[in-house]
All heavy atoms as a GROMACS GRO file, in nm:
protein
  598
    1MET      N    1   2.349   1.658  -0.300
    1MET     CA    2   2.246   1.557  -0.279
    1MET      C    3   2.132   1.616  -0.197
    1MET      O    4   2.156   1.689  -0.102
    1MET     CB    5   2.302   1.436  -0.206
    1MET     CG    6   2.404   1.358  -0.282
    1MET     SD    7   2.326   1.260  -0.407
    1MET     CE    8   2.404   1.106  -0.385
    2ASP      N    9   2.012   1.579  -0.233
    2ASP     CA   10   1.893   1.618  -0.158
    2ASP      C   11   1.837   1.495  -0.089
    2ASP      O   12   1.852   1.383  -0.137
    2ASP     CB   13   1.786   1.673  -0.253
    2ASP     CG   14   1.825   1.806  -0.314
    2ASP    OD1   15   1.888   1.887  -0.244
    2ASP    OD2   16   1.791   1.828  -0.431
    3GLN      N   17   1.771   1.516   0.024
    3GLN     CA   18   1.705   1.408   0.095
    3GLN      C   19   1.556   1.420   0.065
    3GLN      O   20   1.499   1.530   0.076
    3GLN     CB   21   1.730   1.423   0.246
    3GLN     CG   22   1.706   1.299   0.325
    3GLN     CD   23   1.815   1.195   0.309
    3GLN    OE1   24   1.919   1.216   0.249
    3GLN    NE2   25   1.790   1.078   0.360
    4ILE      N   26   1.492   1.311   0.024
    4ILE     CA   27   1.349   1.310   0.001
    4ILE      C   28   1.284   1.210   0.095
    4ILE      O   29   1.348   1.114   0.139
    4ILE     CB   30   1.314   1.281  -0.146
    4ILE    CG1   31   1.379   1.151  -0.193
    4ILE    CG2   32   1.354   1.398  -0.236
    4ILE    CD1   33   1.338   1.111  -0.332
    5TYR      N   34   1.156   1.232   0.125
    5TYR     CA   35   1.087   1.153   0.227
    5TYR      C   36   0.957   1.099   0.169
    5TYR      O   37   0.886   1.169   0.096
    5TYR     CB   38   1.056   1.241   0.348
    5TYR     CG   39   1.181   1.305   0.404
    5TYR    CD1   40   1.223   1.430   0.358
    5TYR    CD2   41   1.259   1.240   0.497
    5TYR    CE1   42   1.340   1.487   0.405
    5TYR    CE2   43   1.375   1.296   0.545
    5TYR     CZ   44   1.416   1.420   0.499
    5TYR     OH   45   1.532   1.476   0.545
    6PHE      N   46   0.927   0.972   0.203
    6PHE     CA   47   0.809   0.905   0.150
    6PHE      C   48   0.735   0.832   0.262
    6PHE      O   49   0.794   0.789   0.361
    6PHE     CB   50   0.848   0.799   0.046
    6PHE     CG   51   0.915   0.854  -0.076
    6PHE    CD1   52   1.053   0.851  -0.087
    6PHE    CD2   53   0.841   0.906  -0.180
    6PHE    CE1   54   1.116   0.898  -0.202
    6PHE    CE2   55   0.903   0.954  -0.294
    6PHE     CZ   56   1.039   0.950  -0.304
    7VAL      N   57   0.604   0.812   0.238
    7VAL     CA   58   0.520   0.727   0.324
    7VAL      C   59   0.442   0.635   0.231
    7VAL      O   60   0.385   0.680   0.132
    7VAL     CB   61   0.422   0.811   0.408
    7VAL    CG1   62   0.326   0.721   0.485
    7VAL    CG2   63   0.496   0.903   0.503
    8ALA      N   64   0.439   0.506   0.263
    8ALA     CA   65   0.361   0.409   0.187
    8ALA      C   66   0.268   0.335   0.283
    8ALA      O   67   0.303   0.309   0.398
    8ALA     CB   68   0.451   0.311   0.114
    9VAL      N   69   0.152   0.300   0.230
    9VAL     CA   70   0.048   0.232   0.307
    9VAL      C   71   0.029   0.091   0.250
    9VAL      O   72   0.033   0.072   0.128
    9VAL     CB   73  -0.085   0.311   0.297
    9VAL    CG1   74  -0.199   0.237   0.364
    9VAL    CG2   75  -0.068   0.449   0.356
   10PHE      N   76   0.008  -0.007   0.338
   10PHE     CA   77  -0.011  -0.146   0.297
   10PHE      C   78  -0.144  -0.200   0.350
   10PHE      O   79  -0.188  -0.162   0.458
   10PHE     CB   80   0.103  -0.234   0.350
   10PHE     CG   81   0.236  -0.195   0.291
   10PHE    CD1   82   0.316  -0.102   0.354
   10PHE    CD2   83   0.279  -0.251   0.172
   10PHE    CE1   84   0.438  -0.065   0.301
   10PHE    CE2   85   0.401  -0.215   0.118
   10PHE     CZ   86   0.481  -0.122   0.182
   11GLU      N   87  -0.203  -0.290   0.271
   11GLU     CA   88  -0.325  -0.362   0.311
   11GLU      C   89  -0.300  -0.510   0.288
   11GLU      O   90  -0.204  -0.548   0.220
   11GLU     CB   91  -0.445  -0.316   0.229
   11GLU     CG   92  -0.489  -0.174   0.256
   11GLU     CD   93  -0.540  -0.149   0.398
   11GLU    OE1   94  -0.561  -0.245   0.474
   11GLU    OE2   95  -0.556  -0.032   0.433
   12GLN      N   96  -0.388  -0.592   0.346
   12GLN     CA   97  -0.380  -0.736   0.326
   12GLN      C   98  -0.499  -0.781   0.243
   12GLN      O   99  -0.612  -0.740   0.269
   12GLN     CB  100  -0.378  -0.811   0.458
   12GLN     CG  101  -0.243  -0.804   0.526
   12GLN     CD  102  -0.234  -0.894   0.647
   12GLN    OE1  103  -0.326  -0.900   0.725
   12GLN    NE2  104  -0.122  -0.961   0.661
   13GLY      N  105  -0.470  -0.866   0.143
   13GLY     CA  106  -0.576  -0.922   0.060
   13GLY      C  107  -0.647  -1.034   0.132
   13GLY      O  108  -0.611  -1.073   0.244
   14GLU      N  109  -0.748  -1.088   0.067
   14GLU     CA  110  -0.829  -1.196   0.126
   14GLU      C  111  -0.745  -1.318   0.160
   14GLU      O  112  -0.774  -1.389   0.255
   14GLU     CB  113  -0.943  -1.232   0.032
   14GLU     CG  114  -1.048  -1.124   0.022
   14GLU     CD  115  -1.161  -1.162  -0.072
   14GLU    OE1  116  -1.178  -1.282  -0.099
   14GLU    OE2  117  -1.232  -1.070  -0.116
   15GLY      N  118  -0.642  -1.344   0.080
   15GLY     CA  119  -0.554  -1.459   0.105
   15GLY      C  120  -0.441  -1.430   0.202
   15GLY      O  121  -0.354  -1.512   0.223
   16GLY      N  122  -0.441  -1.309   0.259
   16GLY     CA  123  -0.338  -1.272   0.354
   16GLY      C  124  -0.216  -1.206   0.293
   16GLY      O  125  -0.125  -1.165   0.364
   17GLU      N  126  -0.214  -1.195   0.158
   17GLU     CA  127  -0.100  -1.132   0.093
   17GLU      C  128  -0.099  -0.982   0.120
   17GLU      O  129  -0.202  -0.918   0.128
   17GLU     CB  130  -0.099  -1.160  -0.057
   17GLU     CG  131  -0.204  -1.085  -0.138
   17GLU     CD  132  -0.346  -1.143  -0.134
   17GLU    OE1  133  -0.370  -1.243  -0.064
   17GLU    OE2  134  -0.433  -1.085  -0.199
   18LEU      N  135   0.020  -0.930   0.135
   18LEU     CA  136   0.038  -0.788   0.165
   18LEU      C  137   0.063  -0.713   0.034
   18LEU      O  138   0.139  -0.759  -0.051
   18LEU     CB  139   0.158  -0.772   0.258
   18LEU     CG  140   0.172  -0.642   0.335
   18LEU    CD1  141   0.053  -0.618   0.425
   18LEU    CD2  142   0.299  -0.644   0.417
   19PHE      N  143  -0.002  -0.599   0.016
   19PHE     CA  144   0.020  -0.519  -0.104
   19PHE      C  145   0.018  -0.371  -0.070
   19PHE      O  146  -0.047  -0.330   0.026
   19PHE     CB  147  -0.085  -0.550  -0.212
   19PHE     CG  148  -0.227  -0.519  -0.172
   19PHE    CD1  149  -0.283  -0.396  -0.203
   19PHE    CD2  150  -0.304  -0.611  -0.102
   19PHE    CE1  151  -0.414  -0.365  -0.166
   19PHE    CE2  152  -0.435  -0.582  -0.066
   19PHE     CZ  153  -0.489  -0.458  -0.098
   20ARG      N  154   0.092  -0.295  -0.149
   20ARG     CA  155   0.096  -0.150  -0.129
   20ARG      C  156  -0.031  -0.090  -0.187
   20ARG      O  157  -0.072  -0.123  -0.297
   20ARG     CB  158   0.219  -0.090  -0.196
   20ARG     CG  159   0.240   0.056  -0.156
   20ARG     CD  160   0.364   0.115  -0.213
   20ARG     NE  161   0.344   0.131  -0.358
   20ARG     CZ  162   0.442   0.132  -0.446
   20ARG    NH1  163   0.565   0.116  -0.410
   20ARG    NH2  164   0.416   0.146  -0.574
   21LEU      N  165  -0.090   0.000  -0.114
   21LEU     CA  166  -0.212   0.068  -0.155
   21LEU      C  167  -0.173   0.201  -0.219
   21LEU      O  168  -0.129   0.293  -0.150
   21LEU     CB  169  -0.302   0.091  -0.034
   21LEU     CG  170  -0.440   0.149  -0.060
   21LEU    CD1  171  -0.522   0.054  -0.147
   21LEU    CD2  172  -0.512   0.171   0.072
   22GLY      N  173  -0.181   0.210  -0.350
   22GLY     CA  174  -0.147   0.333  -0.421
   22GLY      C  175   0.002   0.359  -0.426
   22GLY      O  176   0.084   0.274  -0.391
   23GLU      N  177   0.037   0.479  -0.469
   23GLU     CA  178   0.176   0.520  -0.479
   23GLU      C  179   0.222   0.581  -0.346
   23GLU      O  180   0.140   0.636  -0.272
   23GLU     CB  181   0.191   0.625  -0.589
   23GLU     CG  182   0.167   0.570  -0.728
   23GLU     CD  183   0.268   0.463  -0.765
   23GLU    OE1  184   0.389   0.484  -0.742
   23GLU    OE2  185   0.226   0.358  -0.817
   24PRO      N  186   0.351   0.573  -0.316
   24PRO     CA  187   0.402   0.638  -0.194
   24PRO      C  188   0.374   0.788  -0.197
   24PRO      O  189   0.380   0.851  -0.303
   24PRO     CB  190   0.552   0.611  -0.198
   24PRO     CG  191   0.566   0.489  -0.283
   24PRO     CD  192   0.456   0.501  -0.386
   25GLN      N  193   0.343   0.842  -0.083
   25GLN     CA  194   0.320   0.986  -0.068
   25GLN      C  195   0.452   1.054  -0.037
   25GLN      O  196   0.524   1.012   0.054
   25GLN     CB  197   0.220   1.011   0.045
   25GLN     CG  198   0.192   1.156   0.071
   25GLN     CD  199   0.090   1.176   0.182
   25GLN    OE1  200   0.015   1.086   0.218
   25GLN    NE2  201   0.088   1.295   0.236
   26ARG      N  202   0.485   1.158  -0.110
   26ARG     CA  203   0.608   1.232  -0.084
   26ARG      C  204   0.580   1.340   0.019
   26ARG      O  205   0.478   1.407   0.014
   26ARG     CB  206   0.660   1.294  -0.213
   26ARG     CG  207   0.799   1.350  -0.199
   26ARG     CD  208   0.859   1.380  -0.332
   26ARG     NE  209   0.984   1.450  -0.313
   26ARG     CZ  210   1.065   1.482  -0.408
   26ARG    NH1  211   1.036   1.451  -0.533
   26ARG    NH2  212   1.177   1.546  -0.383
   27CYS      N  213   0.673   1.356   0.114
   27CYS     CA  214   0.659   1.454   0.221
   27CYS      C  215   0.778   1.550   0.218
   27CYS      O  216   0.883   1.519   0.162
   27CYS     CB  217   0.653   1.384   0.357
   27CYS     SG  218   0.509   1.277   0.375
   28GLY      N  219   0.762   1.664   0.282
   28GLY     CA  220   0.864   1.768   0.278
   28GLY      C  221   0.974   1.755   0.381
   28GLY      O  222   1.078   1.820   0.370
   29SER      N  223   0.953   1.670   0.483
   29SER     CA  224   1.053   1.654   0.588
   29SER      C  225   1.031   1.521   0.659
   29SER      O  226   0.925   1.458   0.645
   29SER     CB  227   1.043   1.767   0.691
   29SER     OG  228   0.921   1.756   0.762
   30GLU      N  229   1.130   1.479   0.738
   30GLU     CA  230   1.114   1.357   0.816
   30GLU      C  231   1.002   1.375   0.918
   30GLU      O  232   0.921   1.284   0.938
   30GLU     CB  233   1.244   1.321   0.888
   30GLU     CG  234   1.233   1.193   0.967
   30GLU     CD  235   1.363   1.148   1.031
   30GLU    OE1  236   1.472   1.179   0.979
   30GLU    OE2  237   1.354   1.078   1.134
   31GLU      N  238   0.994   1.488   0.980
   31GLU     CA  239   0.889   1.514   1.079
   31GLU      C  240   0.750   1.502   1.015
   31GLU      O  241   0.661   1.440   1.073
   31GLU     CB  242   0.907   1.652   1.140
   31GLU     CG  243   0.805   1.684   1.248
   31GLU     CD  244   0.826   1.821   1.310
   31GLU    OE1  245   0.936   1.879   1.298
   31GLU    OE2  246   0.730   1.871   1.371
   32GLN      N  247   0.734   1.560   0.898
   32GLN     CA  248   0.604   1.551   0.830
   32GLN      C  249   0.573   1.407   0.793
   32GLN      O  250   0.460   1.361   0.811
   32GLN     CB  251   0.604   1.638   0.704
   32GLN     CG  252   0.471   1.633   0.630
   32GLN     CD  253   0.473   1.704   0.497
   32GLN    OE1  254   0.579   1.725   0.438
   32GLN    NE2  255   0.356   1.740   0.448
   33ALA      N  256   0.672   1.333   0.744
   33ALA     CA  257   0.651   1.193   0.708
   33ALA      C  258   0.613   1.110   0.830
   33ALA      O  259   0.524   1.025   0.823
   33ALA     CB  260   0.775   1.136   0.641
   34ARG      N  261   0.678   1.134   0.943
   34ARG     CA  262   0.642   1.062   1.067
   34ARG      C  263   0.498   1.092   1.109
   34ARG      O  264   0.424   1.002   1.150
   34ARG     CB  265   0.736   1.101   1.181
   34ARG     CG  266   0.869   1.035   1.179
   34ARG     CD  267   0.952   1.079   1.301
   34ARG     NE  268   1.087   1.031   1.290
   34ARG     CZ  269   1.126   0.908   1.325
   34ARG    NH1  270   1.039   0.823   1.373
   34ARG    NH2  271   1.253   0.874   1.312
   35THR      N  272   0.458   1.219   1.099
   35THR     CA  273   0.323   1.258   1.137
   35THR      C  274   0.220   1.192   1.045
   35THR      O  275   0.120   1.137   1.092
   35THR     CB  276   0.308   1.411   1.133
   35THR    OG1  277   0.400   1.468   1.226
   35THR    CG2  278   0.167   1.455   1.168
   36VAL      N  279   0.244   1.198   0.915
   36VAL     CA  280   0.152   1.136   0.819
   36VAL      C  281   0.143   0.986   0.844
   36VAL      O  282   0.033   0.930   0.849
   36VAL     CB  283   0.198   1.166   0.674
   36VAL    CG1  284   0.123   1.082   0.573
   36VAL    CG2  285   0.183   1.314   0.642
   37ALA      N  286   0.257   0.920   0.860
   37ALA     CA  287   0.260   0.776   0.883
   37ALA      C  288   0.187   0.739   1.012
   37ALA      O  289   0.108   0.644   1.015
   37ALA     CB  290   0.403   0.725   0.886
   38SER      N  291   0.210   0.814   1.116
   38SER     CA  292   0.144   0.788   1.244
   38SER      C  293  -0.007   0.802   1.232
   38SER      O  294  -0.082   0.722   1.286
   38SER     CB  295   0.200   0.883   1.350
   38SER     OG  296   0.136   0.863   1.472
   39ASP      N  297  -0.051   0.905   1.160
   39ASP     CA  298  -0.195   0.927   1.141
   39ASP      C  299  -0.259   0.813   1.060
   39ASP      O  300  -0.374   0.777   1.085
   39ASP     CB  301  -0.220   1.060   1.070
   39ASP     CG  302  -0.192   1.180   1.157
   39ASP    OD1  303  -0.176   1.164   1.281
   39ASP    OD2  304  -0.183   1.291   1.102
   40LEU      N  305  -0.186   0.756   0.966
   40LEU     CA  306  -0.240   0.650   0.881
   40LEU      C  307  -0.232   0.511   0.945
   40LEU      O  308  -0.302   0.419   0.903
   40LEU     CB  309  -0.165   0.648   0.747
   40LEU     CG  310  -0.187   0.767   0.656
   40LEU    CD1  311  -0.087   0.765   0.540
   40LEU    CD2  312  -0.330   0.768   0.604
   41ALA      N  313  -0.148   0.495   1.045
   41ALA     CA  314  -0.119   0.363   1.102
   41ALA      C  315  -0.243   0.291   1.154
   41ALA      O  316  -0.254   0.169   1.138
   41ALA     CB  317  -0.014   0.376   1.212
   42SER      N  318  -0.336   0.362   1.215
   42SER     CA  319  -0.453   0.295   1.271
   42SER      C  320  -0.559   0.263   1.166
   42SER      O  321  -0.656   0.193   1.196
   42SER     CB  322  -0.514   0.382   1.381
   42SER     OG  323  -0.565   0.502   1.326
   43LYS      N  324  -0.539   0.309   1.043
   43LYS     CA  325  -0.639   0.291   0.938
   43LYS      C  326  -0.602   0.185   0.835
   43LYS      O  327  -0.680   0.156   0.745
   43LYS     CB  328  -0.662   0.425   0.865
   43LYS     CG  329  -0.709   0.535   0.957
   43LYS     CD  330  -0.709   0.668   0.886
   43LYS     CE  331  -0.741   0.776   0.987
   43LYS     NZ  332  -0.675   0.900   0.957
   44HIS      N  333  -0.481   0.130   0.846
   44HIS     CA  334  -0.432   0.036   0.745
   44HIS      C  335  -0.356  -0.079   0.810
   44HIS      O  336  -0.317  -0.070   0.927
   44HIS     CB  337  -0.340   0.110   0.646
   44HIS     CG  338  -0.411   0.220   0.575
   44HIS    ND1  339  -0.494   0.199   0.469
   44HIS    CD2  340  -0.413   0.354   0.598
   44HIS    CE1  341  -0.545   0.314   0.427
   44HIS    NE2  342  -0.497   0.411   0.504
   45ALA      N  343  -0.332  -0.184   0.733
   45ALA     CA  344  -0.259  -0.301   0.785
   45ALA      C  345  -0.115  -0.266   0.820
   45ALA      O  346  -0.057  -0.325   0.910
   45ALA     CB  347  -0.262  -0.414   0.683
   46GLY      N  348  -0.059  -0.170   0.749
   46GLY     CA  349   0.078  -0.130   0.776
   46GLY      C  350   0.112   0.001   0.709
   46GLY      O  351   0.050   0.042   0.612
   47VAL      N  352   0.212   0.068   0.766
   47VAL     CA  353   0.261   0.195   0.713
   47VAL      C  354   0.412   0.198   0.730
   47VAL      O  355   0.465   0.151   0.831
   47VAL     CB  356   0.200   0.315   0.789
   47VAL    CG1  357   0.255   0.447   0.738
   47VAL    CG2  358   0.049   0.315   0.780
   48ILE      N  359   0.481   0.253   0.632
   48ILE     CA  360   0.626   0.268   0.640
   48ILE      C  361   0.664   0.408   0.590
   48ILE      O  362   0.603   0.459   0.497
   48ILE     CB  363   0.698   0.158   0.559
   48ILE    CG1  364   0.848   0.158   0.585
   48ILE    CG2  365   0.666   0.168   0.411
   48ILE    CD1  366   0.920   0.035   0.532
   49ALA      N  367   0.761   0.467   0.658
   49ALA     CA  368   0.814   0.598   0.616
   49ALA      C  369   0.965   0.583   0.601
   49ALA      O  370   1.030   0.520   0.683
   49ALA     CB  371   0.781   0.706   0.718
   50TRP      N  372   1.019   0.642   0.494
   50TRP     CA  373   1.162   0.632   0.468
   50TRP      C  374   1.212   0.755   0.394
   50TRP      O  375   1.135   0.834   0.344
   50TRP     CB  376   1.193   0.506   0.388
   50TRP     CG  377   1.153   0.509   0.244
   50TRP    CD1  378   1.233   0.541   0.138
   50TRP    CD2  379   1.026   0.480   0.188
   50TRP    NE1  380   1.163   0.535   0.020
   50TRP    CE2  381   1.034   0.497   0.049
   50TRP    CE3  382   0.903   0.442   0.241
   50TRP    CZ2  383   0.928   0.477  -0.038
   50TRP    CZ3  384   0.796   0.423   0.155
   50TRP    CH2  385   0.809   0.439   0.019
   51SER      N  386   1.344   0.766   0.392
   51SER     CA  387   1.407   0.874   0.317
   51SER      C  388   1.506   0.812   0.219
   51SER      O  389   1.549   0.698   0.234
   51SER     CB  390   1.479   0.972   0.410
   51SER     OG  391   1.587   0.907   0.474
   52GLN      N  392   1.539   0.890   0.116
   52GLN     CA  393   1.640   0.851   0.020
   52GLN      C  394   1.712   0.976  -0.028
   52GLN      O  395   1.652   1.083  -0.036
   52GLN     CB  396   1.576   0.782  -0.102
   52GLN     CG  397   1.523   0.644  -0.070
   52GLN     CD  398   1.459   0.580  -0.190
   52GLN    OE1  399   1.342   0.602  -0.215
   52GLN    NE2  400   1.536   0.500  -0.263
   53GLU      N  401   1.840   0.959  -0.058
   53GLU     CA  402   1.915   1.068  -0.118
   53GLU      C  403   1.895   1.065  -0.268
   53GLU      O  404   1.880   0.959  -0.328
   53GLU     CB  405   2.064   1.054  -0.087
   53GLU     CG  406   2.100   1.089   0.054
   53GLU     CD  407   2.250   1.092   0.077
   53GLU    OE1  408   2.326   1.037  -0.006
   53GLU    OE2  409   2.291   1.149   0.178
   54THR      N  410   1.893   1.183  -0.329
   54THR     CA  411   1.884   1.193  -0.473
   54THR      C  412   1.961   1.316  -0.520
   54THR      O  413   1.978   1.411  -0.444
   54THR     CB  414   1.737   1.202  -0.520
   54THR    OG1  415   1.733   1.202  -0.662
   54THR    CG2  416   1.669   1.326  -0.467
   55ARG      N  417   2.008   1.310  -0.641
   55ARG     CA  418   2.072   1.427  -0.701
   55ARG      C  419   1.962   1.509  -0.768
   55ARG      O  420   1.881   1.454  -0.842
   55ARG     CB  421   2.176   1.386  -0.805
   55ARG     CG  422   2.300   1.334  -0.743
   55ARG     CD  423   2.405   1.310  -0.850
   55ARG     NE  424   2.519   1.246  -0.789
   55ARG     CZ  425   2.633   1.308  -0.766
   55ARG    NH1  426   2.649   1.432  -0.802
   55ARG    NH2  427   2.731   1.243  -0.709
   56GLN      N  428   1.964   1.638  -0.742
   56GLN     CA  429   1.863   1.726  -0.799
   56GLN      C  430   1.863   1.714  -0.952
   56GLN      O  431   1.969   1.714  -1.015
   56GLN     CB  432   1.890   1.870  -0.757
   56GLN     CG  433   1.777   1.964  -0.786
   56GLN     CD  434   1.800   2.100  -0.724
   56GLN    OE1  435   1.913   2.139  -0.698
   56GLN    NE2  436   1.693   2.172  -0.702
   57GLY      N  437   1.743   1.698  -1.007
   57GLY     CA  438   1.730   1.689  -1.152
   57GLY      C  439   1.753   1.551  -1.210
   57GLY      O  440   1.756   1.534  -1.331
   58THR      N  441   1.772   1.450  -1.125
   58THR     CA  442   1.791   1.314  -1.175
   58THR      C  443   1.684   1.222  -1.116
   58THR      O  444   1.614   1.257  -1.023
   58THR     CB  445   1.929   1.256  -1.136
   58THR    OG1  446   1.930   1.230  -0.996
   58THR    CG2  447   2.041   1.349  -1.175
   59GLU      N  448   1.674   1.105  -1.171
   59GLU     CA  449   1.582   1.002  -1.122
   59GLU      C  450   1.656   0.895  -1.042
   59GLU      O  451   1.603   0.789  -1.016
   59GLU     CB  452   1.508   0.938  -1.239
   59GLU     CG  453   1.414   1.032  -1.311
   59GLU     CD  454   1.291   1.066  -1.228
   59GLU    OE1  455   1.241   0.978  -1.157
   59GLU    OE2  456   1.247   1.181  -1.236
   60LYS      N  457   1.782   0.921  -1.006
   60LYS     CA  458   1.863   0.823  -0.934
   60LYS      C  459   1.850   0.846  -0.784
   60LYS      O  460   1.866   0.957  -0.735
   60LYS     CB  461   2.009   0.832  -0.976
   60LYS     CG  462   2.028   0.797  -1.121
   60LYS     CD  463   2.173   0.797  -1.160
   60LYS     CE  464   2.184   0.758  -1.306
   60LYS     NZ  465   2.321   0.740  -1.347
   61TYR      N  466   1.820   0.735  -0.712
   61TYR     CA  467   1.799   0.741  -0.568
   61TYR      C  468   1.900   0.653  -0.496
   61TYR      O  469   1.936   0.546  -0.546
   61TYR     CB  470   1.659   0.692  -0.532
   61TYR     CG  471   1.549   0.776  -0.592
   61TYR    CD1  472   1.481   0.734  -0.704
   61TYR    CD2  473   1.513   0.897  -0.534
   61TYR    CE1  474   1.379   0.811  -0.759
   61TYR    CE2  475   1.411   0.974  -0.587
   61TYR     CZ  476   1.345   0.931  -0.700
   61TYR     OH  477   1.245   1.008  -0.753
   62GLY      N  478   1.940   0.696  -0.377
   62GLY     CA  479   2.023   0.613  -0.292
   62GLY      C  480   1.938   0.507  -0.224
   62GLY      O  481   1.816   0.501  -0.244
   63PRO      N  482   1.999   0.424  -0.142
   63PRO     CA  483   1.922   0.320  -0.072
   63PRO      C  484   1.824   0.382   0.027
   63PRO      O  485   1.849   0.488   0.084
   63PRO     CB  486   2.030   0.238   0.001
   63PRO     CG  487   2.147   0.328   0.009
   63PRO     CD  488   2.141   0.422  -0.107
   64PRO      N  489   1.709   0.316   0.047
   64PRO     CA  490   1.610   0.368   0.142
   64PRO      C  491   1.659   0.356   0.286
   64PRO      O  492   1.725   0.258   0.322
   64PRO     CB  493   1.488   0.280   0.120
   64PRO     CG  494   1.540   0.156   0.059
   64PRO     CD  495   1.664   0.194  -0.017
   65ILE      N  496   1.628   0.458   0.365
   65ILE     CA  497   1.659   0.458   0.509
   65ILE      C  498   1.525   0.466   0.582
   65ILE      O  499   1.462   0.572   0.587
   65ILE     CB  500   1.750   0.576   0.547
   65ILE    CG1  501   1.881   0.569   0.468
   65ILE    CG2  502   1.775   0.578   0.698
   65ILE    CD1  503   1.964   0.694   0.476
   66VAL      N  504   1.479   0.353   0.634
   66VAL     CA  505   1.349   0.345   0.700
   66VAL      C  506   1.360   0.405   0.839
   66VAL      O  507   1.450   0.370   0.916
   66VAL     CB  508   1.301   0.199   0.707
   66VAL    CG1  509   1.171   0.189   0.786
   66VAL    CG2  510   1.285   0.141   0.567
   67PHE      N  511   1.269   0.495   0.873
   67PHE     CA  512   1.270   0.555   1.007
   67PHE      C  513   1.138   0.540   1.081
   67PHE      O  514   1.128   0.582   1.196
   67PHE     CB  515   1.315   0.702   1.002
   67PHE     CG  516   1.233   0.790   0.910
   67PHE    CD1  517   1.114   0.845   0.951
   67PHE    CD2  518   1.278   0.817   0.782
   67PHE    CE1  519   1.040   0.925   0.867
   67PHE    CE2  520   1.206   0.898   0.698
   67PHE     CZ  521   1.086   0.952   0.740
   68TYR      N  522   1.037   0.478   1.018
   68TYR     CA  523   0.910   0.455   1.087
   68TYR      C  524   0.839   0.336   1.022
   68TYR      O  525   0.830   0.330   0.900
   68TYR     CB  526   0.821   0.578   1.076
   68TYR     CG  527   0.687   0.562   1.145
   68TYR    CD1  528   0.668   0.605   1.275
   68TYR    CD2  529   0.579   0.502   1.080
   68TYR    CE1  530   0.546   0.589   1.338
   68TYR    CE2  531   0.457   0.485   1.143
   68TYR     CZ  532   0.442   0.530   1.272
   68TYR     OH  533   0.322   0.513   1.335
   69THR      N  534   0.793   0.243   1.104
   69THR     CA  535   0.706   0.136   1.056
   69THR      C  536   0.599   0.110   1.160
   69THR      O  537   0.622   0.129   1.280
   69THR     CB  538   0.782   0.004   1.030
   69THR    OG1  539   0.843  -0.040   1.151
   69THR    CG2  540   0.884   0.017   0.921
   70ALA      N  541   0.484   0.067   1.112
   70ALA     CA  542   0.375   0.026   1.200
   70ALA      C  543   0.299  -0.085   1.129
   70ALA      O  544   0.274  -0.076   1.008
   70ALA     CB  545   0.283   0.143   1.232
   71GLY      N  546   0.264  -0.190   1.201
   71GLY     CA  547   0.188  -0.299   1.142
   71GLY      C  548   0.271  -0.383   1.048
   71GLY      O  549   0.392  -0.397   1.064
   72GLU      N  550   0.204  -0.439   0.946
   72GLU     CA  551   0.269  -0.526   0.849
   72GLU      C  552   0.314  -0.447   0.728
   72GLU      O  553   0.234  -0.377   0.666
   72GLU     CB  554   0.168  -0.635   0.803
   72GLU     CG  555   0.119  -0.723   0.915
   72GLU     CD  556   0.229  -0.812   0.971
   72GLU    OE1  557   0.312  -0.860   0.891
   72GLU    OE2  558   0.230  -0.832   1.092
   73VAL      N  559   0.442  -0.457   0.696
   73VAL     CA  560   0.498  -0.385   0.580
   73VAL      C  561   0.590  -0.478   0.502
   73VAL      O  562   0.636  -0.579   0.553
   73VAL     CB  563   0.575  -0.257   0.622
   73VAL    CG1  564   0.484  -0.159   0.694
   73VAL    CG2  565   0.694  -0.291   0.710
   74ILE      N  566   0.618  -0.439   0.379
   74ILE     CA  567   0.710  -0.514   0.294
   74ILE      C  568   0.851  -0.467   0.323
   74ILE      O  569   0.876  -0.348   0.338
   74ILE     CB  570   0.673  -0.493   0.147
   74ILE    CG1  571   0.536  -0.555   0.119
   74ILE    CG2  572   0.778  -0.552   0.054
   74ILE    CD1  573   0.480  -0.526  -0.018
   75ASP      N  574   0.944  -0.560   0.329
   75ASP     CA  575   1.085  -0.528   0.355
   75ASP      C  576   1.139  -0.438   0.243
   75ASP      O  577   1.124  -0.468   0.125
   75ASP     CB  578   1.166  -0.657   0.363
   75ASP     CG  579   1.309  -0.636   0.407
   75ASP    OD1  580   1.345  -0.523   0.446
   75ASP    OD2  581   1.385  -0.733   0.404
   76MET      N  582   1.204  -0.330   0.279
   76MET     CA  583   1.255  -0.233   0.182
   76MET      C  584   1.393  -0.271   0.126
   76MET      O  585   1.445  -0.202   0.044
   76MET     CB  586   1.264  -0.094   0.246
   76MET     CG  587   1.132  -0.035   0.286
   76MET     SD  588   1.031   0.014   0.147
   76MET     CE  589   1.126   0.152   0.084
   77LYS      N  590   1.453  -0.378   0.174
   77LYS     CA  591   1.588  -0.414   0.130
   77LYS      C  592   1.588  -0.479  -0.004
   77LYS      O  593   1.507  -0.536  -0.057
   77LYS     CB  594   1.654  -0.505   0.232
   77LYS     CG  595   1.678  -0.430   0.361
   77LYS     CD  596   1.742  -0.518   0.464
   77LYS     CE  597   1.757  -0.441   0.593
   77LYS     NZ  598   1.811  -0.518   0.699
   0.00000   0.00000   0.00000
């Protein structure tokens, strides 16, 4: 199993609804994902960073393990 790391950015619409801005950014390590998320946190309504296990060469992912949030984000459960 390999561990992969992602960062996603969220914004709020005019009606207050929360939406993800673009596709999650893939990072090479937890440290890199934390740095990217921290840098983006002051520029967006919310940021979340998480990891997931995957088998190399497959599209199957384990459950997300959130390790960083800032602001308003969508629940990953």
